[in-house]
N, C-alpha and C positions, 0 to 999 in steps of 0.2 A: 494597857494602856496609857494609865498616868502615870506609873512606875520609868515607860519609855520617854513620854517625856520630861519627868523632872531629870533625868539621866543625861542626855540629851542640854539644855538648859544650864547644869552644872557646869559640865564640860565647855558650855561658852563662854560660862563668863569663867573658866577657871583659864579657856586659853585667851581670853580677852586683858588676864588678867599679864598673865604670861609677857601677852603680845605688848602691853604696855608696860610693864620692867626691861623690857630689853629694851625697848627704843627710847625709854630718858634712859638708861645708860648709854642705851651708842649719846645722845646727844652732851651726855656730861662728859666735861674738859678739863682734868688736872693741874692743877699750880706747879708751874717749869714744864709745865709739859712739853717737846717738843714735837714740832706736829711736820709731821714726815708722808711721805709717801701709800709707807705701812699702814701707820695709826689713821692713814683718811682711807686705804682700800678695807680694814679691819673692820672699822664704822660705817663703811656704806654694807657690808657683808650682814651686821649689825642686823641694821635696818631693814635694809629685804625682807633678812628672816623670823621677825619684829608683824614687819607687816606678809607674809605668807601666814603666817601660822594668827593671821586677824581676818586672812579671805578664807581658815578652815574655821575660824569656830563661827565666823560670816553661815558657811556654810553646814552647819550643825547645827545653829541657831533657825534658816529657814526649813527641815525638814532633810538635807542631802547629806543627812549625816553617816550614814556609813565612806561619800566622798569627803566629807570634813574631816573624819576621823581616822580615816589614812593619809591625810595632810598634813593634821597635828602630829600623828602619831612617828610620819620617816623623819617631816623638820625637825621636830622636838630629836628627837635619834641627832638632829646632824648639827644643829645647837649644842648636844653637849661638847661639839668639840672645837667652837665659837663664843661660845656666850658662858654664864653661870651657867654653877648647876640645878640651883629655884628652878631659875626661871625656864631650864626645859627641860628639870621635870613636872614641869604643870604642862608644859603642853604637851607631854608623854599622856600623862595621869589625860589629858584632856582630851586624845586621842582612845583612848581604851573607853573612857565614854559615852564619844560620839560613837565609837565599835559597839557598846552593849546597847544603846539605845535605838542602831539603824538594827538587830538583832543578828550582827554578824557575830559575835563573844559571847557565848550561850553557859 
């Protein structure tokens, strides 16, 4: 029982870190960068991905580890195409830990 809660807590922390990195990266604006529709849409997609990962992490923390694990796993795979590798890998690991905490993966 204790190890399941530890996996869930670790999954929550990694998902939270991933969401924070994604949202902060989306809000960063570089020098001499042309602001056009493509940039705005990319940033909105990154912010939405970060918020969904945050929601999945909260599900893991609140005890619905199965649903939160699936959310973070799927959104982490999608995030591999839109954001950096570190943030996406952290979300994927968070999802796997959430599924382990739920007892789905053994």
